[in-house]
C-alpha positions in Angstrom: -137.5 -102.9 33.6 -140.2 -105.6 33.7 -140.8 -107.7 30.6 -144.6 -107.0 31.1 -144.4 -103.3 30.4 -147.1 -102.4 27.9 -147.6 -98.6 28.2 -146.2 -96.6 25.3 -145.3 -92.9 25.8 -145.2 -91.1 22.4 -145.1 -87.5 23.7 -144.7 -85.5 26.8 -146.6 -82.4 28.0 -145.6 -80.6 31.2 -147.3 -77.3 31.7 -144.9 -75.0 33.6 -141.8 -76.4 31.7 -140.5 -74.6 28.7 -140.5 -77.0 25.8 -137.5 -76.2 23.6 -138.1 -78.6 20.8 -139.3 -82.1 20.0 -136.9 -84.3 18.1 -137.5 -87.6 16.4 -137.3 -89.5 19.7 -136.7 -87.0 22.5 -138.7 -84.0 24.0 -136.4 -81.3 25.3 -137.2 -78.8 28.0 -135.1 -75.7 28.7 -134.1 -74.4 32.1 -131.5 -71.6 31.9 -128.2 -73.2 31.1 -129.5 -76.7 31.5 -131.9 -79.0 29.6 -134.3 -81.8 30.7 -134.2 -84.4 27.9 -137.0 -87.0 27.9 -136.7 -90.1 25.8 -140.1 -91.1 24.5 -141.0 -94.5 23.0 -141.1 -93.1 19.5 -139.0 -94.8 16.8 -137.8 -93.3 13.5 -136.4 -95.1 10.5 -135.1 -93.4 7.3 -135.5 -90.1 9.3 -139.3 -90.6 9.5 -141.1 -91.1 12.9 -143.4 -94.2 13.0 -147.0 -93.5 14.1 -146.7 -96.1 16.9 -143.8 -96.7 19.2 -142.0 -99.4 21.1 -143.1 -99.8 24.8 -140.4 -98.9 27.2 -137.9 -98.0 24.5 -137.2 -94.5 26.0 -136.3 -96.1 29.3 -133.9 -98.6 27.6 -132.2 -95.8 25.6 -131.8 -93.7 28.8 -130.3 -96.6 30.7 -127.8 -97.4 28.0 -126.8 -93.8 27.4 -126.3 -93.2 31.1 -124.2 -96.3 31.4 -122.0 -95.2 28.5 -121.8 -91.5 29.5 -120.5 -92.6 33.0 -118.1 -95.1 31.5 -116.6 -92.7 29.0 -116.6 -89.4 31.0 -112.9 -89.6 31.7 -112.2 -90.2 28.0 -114.4 -87.4 26.4 -116.5 -84.9 28.4 -120.3 -85.3 28.1 -123.3 -83.2 29.0 -124.9 -85.5 31.6 -125.5 -84.1 35.1 -128.0 -86.5 36.6 -130.8 -89.0 36.0 -132.0 -88.7 39.6 -135.4 -87.0 39.8 -134.3 -85.3 43.0 -131.9 -83.2 41.0 -134.5 -82.1 38.5 -136.2 -78.7 38.5 -139.1 -78.2 40.9 -141.3 -77.2 38.0 -141.4 -80.9 36.9 -141.9 -82.4 40.3 -145.5 -83.3 39.6 -144.4 -85.4 36.6 -142.2 -87.9 38.4 -144.1 -90.9 37.1 -143.7 -89.8 33.5 -140.0 -88.9 33.9 -138.8 -91.8 35.9 -136.2 -93.8 34.1 -136.5 -92.0 30.8 -135.1 -88.5 31.4 -131.7 -86.9 31.8 -130.7 -83.5 33.4 -127.9 -82.2 31.2 -125.9 -79.1 30.5 -126.9 -77.1 27.4 -124.4 -77.3 24.6 -124.0 -75.4 21.3 -124.5 -78.4 19.0 -122.1 -78.8 16.0 -124.4 -79.5 13.0 -122.5 -82.6 11.9 -123.4 -86.3 12.5 -120.1 -87.8 13.5 -120.2 -91.4 12.3 -117.4 -94.0 12.8 -117.6 -97.2 10.9 -115.5 -100.3 11.6 -117.4 -102.6 9.2 -119.1 -102.2 5.8 -122.8 -101.9 6.2 -125.8 -99.8 5.5 -125.3 -96.6 3.4 -121.5 -97.2 3.5 -122.0 -100.6 1.7 -124.2 -98.9 -0.9 -121.6 -96.1 -1.4 -118.8 -98.6 -1.7 -120.7 -100.6 -4.3 -121.2 -97.5 -6.4 -117.8 -95.8 -6.2 -115.4 -97.8 -4.0 -115.5 -94.9 -1.6 -117.2 -93.7 1.6 -117.4 -90.0 2.2 -114.5 -89.4 -0.3 -112.3 -92.0 1.3 -111.1 -94.8 -1.0 -111.4 -98.3 0.3 -109.6 -101.5 -0.8 -111.1 -103.4 -3.7 -112.9 -106.7 -3.2 -114.6 -106.0 0.1 -118.0 -107.7 0.7 -121.0 -106.6 2.8 -120.3 -106.7 6.5 -116.5 -107.0 6.0 -114.3 -105.5 8.7 -112.5 -102.4 7.4 -108.7 -102.2 7.6 -109.2 -99.5 10.2 -112.3 -97.7 11.6 -113.0 -94.6 9.5 -114.8 -91.3 10.2 -117.7 -90.9 7.8 -119.6 -87.7 8.7 -123.0 -86.6 7.5 -125.1 -83.4 7.6 -127.5 -83.0 10.5 -130.8 -82.5 8.8 -133.7 -81.1 10.8 -136.0 -82.8 8.3 -135.5 -85.3 5.5 -132.6 -87.6 5.2 -129.0 -87.0 6.4 -126.4 -86.8 3.6 -122.9 -88.2 3.8 -120.2 -85.5 3.5 -116.4 -85.4 3.2 -113.8 -84.2 5.7 -113.4 -81.1 3.7 -117.1 -80.3 3.9 -116.9 -80.8 7.7 -114.1 -78.3 7.8 -116.2 -75.8 5.8 -119.0 -76.2 8.3 -117.1 -76.3 11.6 -113.7 -75.0 10.8 -110.5 -77.0 10.3 -109.5 -77.2 14.0 -112.9 -78.3 15.2 -113.3 -80.7 12.3 -110.1 -82.5 13.3 -111.2 -82.6 16.9 -114.6 -84.1 16.0 -112.9 -86.9 14.0 -110.3 -87.7 16.7 -112.8 -87.7 19.5 -115.3 -89.8 17.6 -112.6 -92.4 16.7 -111.5 -92.4 20.3 -115.0 -93.2 21.5 -115.6 -95.8 18.9 -112.4 -97.7 19.8 -113.4 -97.7 23.4 -116.9 -98.7 22.7 -115.9 -101.5 20.3 -113.5 -103.0 22.8 -116.2 -103.1 25.6 -118.9 -104.4 23.2 -116.6 -107.3 22.2 -116.4 -108.2 25.9 -120.2 -108.5 25.8 -120.2 -110.7 22.7 -121.0 -107.8 20.3 -119.4 -106.4 17.2 -119.9 -102.6 17.2 -120.2 -102.2 13.4 -120.6 -98.4 13.5 -121.7 -95.6 15.8 -123.0 -92.1 15.5 -122.1 -89.3 17.9 -123.4 -85.8 18.4 -121.0 -83.2 19.8 -121.5 -79.7 21.1 -119.5 -76.9 22.7 -119.9 -76.1 26.4 -117.7 -73.2 27.6 -115.6 -73.8 24.5 -115.0 -77.5 25.3 -116.0 -80.2 22.9 -118.7 -82.3 24.6 -120.7 -85.5 23.7 -124.4 -84.8 23.8 -127.8 -86.4 23.0 -127.2 -90.2 23.3 -124.3 -92.6 23.0 -123.9 -96.2 21.9 -127.7 -96.9 22.0 -129.4 -99.2 19.5 -130.8 -96.1 17.8 -127.4 -94.6 17.2 -125.2 -97.8 16.8 -125.1 -101.0 14.9 -124.5 -104.1 17.0 -123.9 -107.6 15.7 -123.3 -110.9 17.5 -119.6 -111.9 17.3 -120.4 -115.6 17.1 -122.9 -115.1 14.2 -120.8 -112.6 12.2 -120.4 -113.9 8.6 -119.3 -111.3 5.9 -121.0 -111.5 2.5 -124.6 -110.7 3.4 -126.6 -108.6 5.9 -126.1 -109.4 9.5 -128.8 -109.9 12.2 -128.6 -106.7 14.1 -129.3 -105.8 17.7 -130.6 -102.4 16.9 -133.4 -100.8 14.8 -132.2 -102.5 11.6 -134.9 -105.1 12.2 -137.5 -102.3 11.8 -135.7 -100.9 8.7 -135.7 -104.4 7.1 -139.4 -104.8 7.7 -140.1 -101.4 6.2 -137.9 -102.1 3.2 -140.3 -105.0 2.3 -143.3 -102.6 2.1 -144.5 -100.4 -0.7 -143.5 -97.2 1.1 -141.4 -94.4 -0.4 -139.7 -93.5 3.0 -141.6 -90.2 3.3 -144.3 -89.2 5.8 -146.7 -90.5 6.7 -145.1 -93.7 7.8 -147.0 -97.0 8.0 -148.0 -98.3 11.4 -145.8 -101.1 12.7 -147.8 -104.4 13.3 -147.9 -105.8 16.9 -145.4 -108.6 16.1 -142.8 -106.1 14.8 -143.3 -103.9 17.8 -142.9 -106.9 20.2 -139.8 -108.3 18.4 -138.2 -104.8 18.3 -138.7 -104.4 22.0 -137.1 -107.8 22.6 -134.1 -106.8 20.6 -133.6 -103.5 22.5 -134.0 -105.3 25.8 -131.5 -108.0 24.9 -129.0 -105.3 23.8 -129.3 -103.4 27.1 -129.1 -106.6 29.2 -126.0 -107.8 27.4 -124.3 -104.4 27.7 -125.2 -103.4 31.2 -126.8 -106.4 32.9 -130.4 -107.1 33.9 -132.5 -104.2 34.9 -135.7 -104.1 36.9 
């Protein structure tokens, strides 16, 4: 993707295609047992969508997700069928320019309403929780840890999937109450399996994968990864060489935007403030660098 990309796509509209729903970042169109997922350039922080987006962000997210879906498909099944426009429904053929590079043709899954988060390091809401109680999602951690410390072992820290408002961290027991004990155990084991795989590869690219969020669904009864995977929207990347526990780390993800918003007089409820041009430009640079370090240069 060219560095000179300036166009920002905040929404899609394709007459003739059945729009199922619009998420914080993606627009989803339904075709029988399959879905067409289009990644816009919207960006959300604190579960609120910003009024302006990041040019080309949807293309970056799609490229990273496709890369990871292909790389992990032998480890855990995922919903991706194709990103080739030739495989898409004829009903969207007239929208090739809009869809190119930012869309995935996937199998429809029955989504499990749990955010499956795995943390290998102490950051974000986990650091806040640890400071307050010494625990994360009901799991006791060793005393004396500091911000950005590596945890003794990666841990599963699930949250509710909220359609609106902020997600809430929950315990393993609460996951079992939502999904059933058997499925809850499978969610944890598969999320941990993916995290370990992703962290090892990220390290080869000079990154620490501090944490990652996964969405799972059921397809023909099989647990399947859906939505996105290891993108800067759903993961926290740090530079290995710059890692220094005891304070916030420079992140290669949307933490940069969160940090900017934290400095404003904004209560983290809609409407969100517009991001200034310099924040948009820097955010785009961060997303591009993350993609290039993970998967190599892209035209």
